[in-house]
PLY file of the C-alpha trace (Angstrom):
ply
format ascii 1.0
element vertex 286
property float x
property float y
property float z
element edge 285
property int vertex1
property int vertex2
end_header
-26.79 -11.75 65.93
-24.04 -9.55 64.42
-20.87 -11.34 63.45
-17.86 -10.62 65.63
-15.07 -8.81 63.79
-11.52 -9.52 64.93
-9.08 -6.73 65.73
-6.99 -7.71 62.71
-10.00 -7.53 60.41
-10.99 -4.13 61.81
-7.48 -2.84 61.12
-7.61 -4.20 57.56
-10.96 -2.54 56.92
-9.67 0.71 58.41
-6.65 0.67 56.11
-8.85 0.04 53.09
-11.07 2.95 54.09
-8.10 5.25 54.70
-6.59 4.26 51.36
-9.84 5.03 49.57
-9.97 8.48 51.13
-6.32 9.26 50.60
-6.00 8.25 46.96
-8.63 10.68 45.76
-7.21 10.82 42.22
-6.30 7.15 41.86
-5.83 6.19 38.22
-6.34 9.73 36.90
-3.99 11.46 34.46
-3.37 15.16 35.02
-1.53 18.06 33.43
-0.55 21.03 35.58
0.75 24.11 33.78
3.01 26.38 35.78
3.80 23.21 37.69
7.45 23.89 38.49
6.89 26.29 41.39
4.33 27.95 43.64
0.75 26.69 43.61
1.47 24.44 40.62
4.31 22.62 42.37
2.20 22.15 45.51
-0.70 20.83 43.42
1.65 18.46 41.58
2.85 16.95 44.83
-0.66 16.69 46.26
-2.14 15.18 43.08
0.70 12.65 42.96
0.25 11.75 46.63
-3.40 11.08 45.85
-2.65 8.60 43.10
-2.62 10.71 39.94
-0.15 10.49 37.10
1.17 14.04 36.76
2.65 15.88 33.80
4.33 19.13 34.85
4.40 21.85 32.21
6.46 25.00 32.61
9.24 27.09 31.06
11.38 26.78 34.20
13.17 23.66 33.00
15.60 23.19 35.87
12.92 23.53 38.53
10.45 21.37 36.61
12.90 18.55 35.98
14.10 18.62 39.59
10.53 18.41 40.92
9.63 15.56 38.58
12.73 13.66 39.66
11.95 14.32 43.33
8.35 13.10 43.07
9.47 10.04 41.13
7.30 7.45 39.44
4.40 8.60 37.26
5.59 12.23 37.17
7.23 13.78 34.12
8.18 17.26 33.02
7.51 18.79 29.60
8.68 22.25 28.58
5.70 24.32 27.50
5.12 28.00 26.86
1.36 28.24 27.36
1.10 31.25 25.07
2.29 29.07 22.15
-0.52 26.95 20.73
1.77 24.41 19.10
3.51 23.74 22.42
0.20 23.40 24.27
-1.14 21.03 21.62
2.05 18.96 21.77
1.82 18.87 25.58
-1.66 17.37 25.47
-0.80 14.95 22.68
2.38 13.74 24.45
0.39 13.14 27.65
-2.30 11.12 25.88
0.33 9.16 23.94
2.13 8.30 27.19
-0.88 7.51 29.41
-3.74 6.87 26.98
-6.08 9.57 28.30
-6.37 12.94 30.05
-8.63 13.31 33.08
-7.54 16.63 34.60
-6.21 19.76 32.89
-5.18 22.30 35.52
-4.42 25.60 33.76
-2.41 27.24 36.50
0.42 29.04 34.70
0.39 32.80 35.07
2.39 35.95 35.66
1.70 38.83 38.01
3.09 41.90 36.29
3.64 45.07 38.32
2.67 44.83 41.99
1.08 48.30 41.83
-0.14 50.54 39.07
-2.97 52.68 37.75
-4.69 52.31 34.42
-3.34 55.79 33.71
0.25 54.57 33.61
-0.29 51.04 32.27
1.39 50.56 28.89
-0.46 48.44 26.35
2.59 46.18 26.20
1.98 45.09 29.80
-1.68 44.35 29.09
-0.68 42.34 26.02
1.92 40.38 27.99
-0.47 39.46 30.81
-3.28 38.53 28.44
-0.89 36.43 26.35
0.17 34.27 29.29
-2.68 34.36 31.80
-5.74 34.40 29.56
-4.56 33.04 26.22
-2.63 30.30 28.02
-5.80 29.19 29.82
-7.84 29.38 26.61
-5.35 27.20 24.71
-5.02 24.71 27.55
-8.78 24.33 27.78
-9.16 24.11 24.00
-6.73 21.23 23.56
-7.83 19.43 26.72
-11.43 19.62 25.52
-10.35 18.19 22.17
-9.40 14.99 24.00
-12.05 15.03 26.73
-15.00 15.42 24.36
-13.99 12.15 22.70
-13.57 10.49 26.10
-16.96 11.70 27.30
-15.54 12.93 30.61
-12.90 15.18 32.12
-12.12 18.04 34.47
-10.72 21.43 33.42
-9.44 23.72 36.16
-8.11 27.27 36.17
-6.27 29.40 38.70
-8.02 32.77 38.72
-7.87 35.24 41.63
-9.86 36.70 44.50
-9.73 39.95 42.51
-12.60 38.44 40.50
-14.81 38.73 43.60
-13.88 42.22 44.84
-12.36 45.34 43.33
-9.06 46.90 44.26
-6.96 43.78 44.84
-4.93 43.90 41.64
-3.68 46.09 38.84
-6.20 46.74 36.04
-4.27 44.60 33.56
-4.04 41.61 35.91
-7.71 41.95 36.85
-8.70 41.90 33.18
-6.97 38.55 32.67
-8.41 36.91 35.77
-11.97 38.09 35.13
-11.53 36.74 31.62
-10.58 33.34 33.01
-13.70 33.18 35.19
-15.85 34.17 32.21
-14.16 31.50 30.10
-14.77 28.87 32.77
-18.48 29.67 33.00
-18.86 29.59 29.24
-17.04 26.28 28.97
-19.08 24.77 31.81
-22.17 25.50 29.71
-20.67 24.28 26.45
-18.87 21.16 27.65
-21.32 19.86 30.24
-23.09 17.83 27.56
-19.89 15.80 27.21
-19.54 15.10 30.93
-16.73 17.66 31.33
-16.61 19.76 34.49
-15.01 23.24 34.45
-14.11 25.20 37.57
-11.80 27.89 38.98
-9.72 28.23 42.13
-9.34 31.90 43.08
-6.61 32.56 45.67
-6.42 35.60 47.93
-2.66 36.06 48.12
0.09 33.55 48.74
3.85 33.96 49.00
5.17 32.51 45.74
7.99 33.36 43.31
5.44 35.49 41.40
5.90 38.20 44.04
8.54 40.81 43.29
11.47 40.36 45.67
10.33 36.87 46.75
12.97 34.63 48.32
13.25 32.14 51.17
14.23 35.06 53.39
11.41 37.40 52.37
8.63 34.78 52.28
7.85 35.04 56.04
7.51 38.83 55.75
5.15 38.48 52.77
3.08 35.92 54.66
2.91 38.15 57.72
1.65 41.04 55.58
-0.98 38.82 53.95
-2.18 37.59 57.34
-2.41 41.15 58.71
-4.36 42.38 55.69
-6.58 39.29 55.58
-9.93 38.76 57.25
-9.29 35.36 58.83
-6.87 36.08 61.65
-4.44 33.52 62.96
-4.27 31.87 59.53
-1.64 32.39 56.86
-2.71 31.61 53.28
-0.38 28.97 51.85
0.11 27.41 48.44
-1.03 24.14 50.02
-4.45 25.68 50.77
-4.92 26.50 47.09
-3.67 23.07 46.03
-6.18 21.38 48.36
-8.99 23.40 46.76
-7.80 22.23 43.34
-7.62 18.65 44.61
-11.23 18.82 45.74
-12.44 20.19 42.41
-10.39 17.62 40.50
-11.64 14.69 42.57
-14.87 12.70 42.31
-16.00 14.42 45.51
-16.84 17.37 43.22
-18.54 15.07 40.74
-21.51 17.44 40.26
-19.66 20.74 40.67
-19.18 22.75 37.48
-19.06 26.44 36.58
-17.84 27.33 40.08
-15.37 30.03 41.06
-14.06 28.74 44.40
-12.65 31.82 46.12
-10.09 30.79 48.76
-9.60 34.05 50.62
-10.67 33.52 54.23
-13.81 35.55 53.65
-11.89 38.67 52.56
-14.04 39.39 49.53
-17.37 39.17 51.39
-16.45 41.20 54.48
-16.15 44.95 54.97
-14.67 45.37 58.48
-15.18 49.16 58.68
-18.32 49.07 60.86
-16.99 46.39 63.18
-13.75 48.30 63.70
-15.74 51.43 64.60
-17.95 49.53 67.07
-15.24 47.40 68.67
-11.92 49.23 68.23
-10.20 47.50 71.15
-10.81 44.04 69.69
-10.31 44.91 66.04
0 1
1 2
2 3
3 4
4 5
5 6
6 7
7 8
8 9
9 10
10 11
11 12
12 13
13 14
14 15
15 16
16 17
17 18
18 19
19 20
20 21
21 22
22 23
23 24
24 25
25 26
26 27
27 28
28 29
29 30
30 31
31 32
32 33
33 34
34 35
35 36
36 37
37 38
38 39
39 40
40 41
41 42
42 43
43 44
44 45
45 46
46 47
47 48
48 49
49 50
50 51
51 52
52 53
53 54
54 55
55 56
56 57
57 58
58 59
59 60
60 61
61 62
62 63
63 64
64 65
65 66
66 67
67 68
68 69
69 70
70 71
71 72
72 73
73 74
74 75
75 76
76 77
77 78
78 79
79 80
80 81
81 82
82 83
83 84
84 85
85 86
86 87
87 88
88 89
89 90
90 91
91 92
92 93
93 94
94 95
95 96
96 97
97 98
98 99
99 100
100 101
101 102
102 103
103 104
104 105
105 106
106 107
107 108
108 109
109 110
110 111
111 112
112 113
113 114
114 115
115 116
116 117
117 118
118 119
119 120
120 121
121 122
122 123
123 124
124 125
125 126
126 127
127 128
128 129
129 130
130 131
131 132
132 133
133 134
134 135
135 136
136 137
137 138
138 139
139 140
140 141
141 142
142 143
143 144
144 145
145 146
146 147
147 148
148 149
149 150
150 151
151 152
152 153
153 154
154 155
155 156
156 157
157 158
158 159
159 160
160 161
161 162
162 163
163 164
164 165
165 166
166 167
167 168
168 169
169 170
170 171
171 172
172 173
173 174
174 175
175 176
176 177
177 178
178 179
179 180
180 181
181 182
182 183
183 184
184 185
185 186
186 187
187 188
188 189
189 190
190 191
191 192
192 193
193 194
194 195
195 196
196 197
197 198
198 199
199 200
200 201
201 202
202 203
203 204
204 205
205 206
206 207
207 208
208 209
209 210
210 211
211 212
212 213
213 214
214 215
215 216
216 217
217 218
218 219
219 220
220 221
221 222
222 223
223 224
224 225
225 226
226 227
227 228
228 229
229 230
230 231
231 232
232 233
233 234
234 235
235 236
236 237
237 238
238 239
239 240
240 241
241 242
242 243
243 244
244 245
245 246
246 247
247 248
248 249
249 250
250 251
251 252
252 253
253 254
254 255
255 256
256 257
257 258
258 259
259 260
260 261
261 262
262 263
263 264
264 265
265 266
266 267
267 268
268 269
269 270
270 271
271 272
272 273
273 274
274 275
275 276
276 277
277 278
278 279
279 280
280 281
281 282
282 283
283 284
284 285
């Protein structure tokens, strides 16, 4: 005969179960570059809510310090220019000195460059600038995280890439170069670092309204989101920074324990759908 469980005991077991699900990063130490705003800030809040100790790294000192203070315990801000190897190395060393380990390195910092532009009118200086932050920053973050994680025998390295890695025409040539480079780097590192128990993955957003957009403000954000929804494939849904942060949370958590070398494209199916035929067949609906 099964033992009878009291209502109080059922509630206690339910709370334990909910707590286990909610604190998906309990006890983990994470670094998030570009963590002061946009996707990085959303990921910082979500990681912290799920039990992680979070180190925010950015060059936006006022925003970064304000966010760290807002989130409170087990969150700190460190100034870091990801294109500077000494600063990236110091960031990793300071985190390990403070918390004793590094479980998650989320290389999220990046810049957008011009919203539009042809390769014909792209100056080399713009290509150099985007590569220096977007690609070199990710390379250096992964390099110094791996330096620690190889010794630990475990770890998770994440990158923010872009849906432009899955379909052409979504970005300027210079920006596309950097994001394709990040995906290539992630695949290479997944192969190299798997022997040490280190997982390496990418989150590739479609488009989200963040301060990276030219002319972004609290007033213009709704208009940007409306445009993204209209251009997107998945109607009735607006891509948000929280959607990208949730994808990063999954890849950082033990739920993705055997996921490595993946480019998780979060674009509502945009990159795998050509709506031309459907619009011709069903013009009234589409």
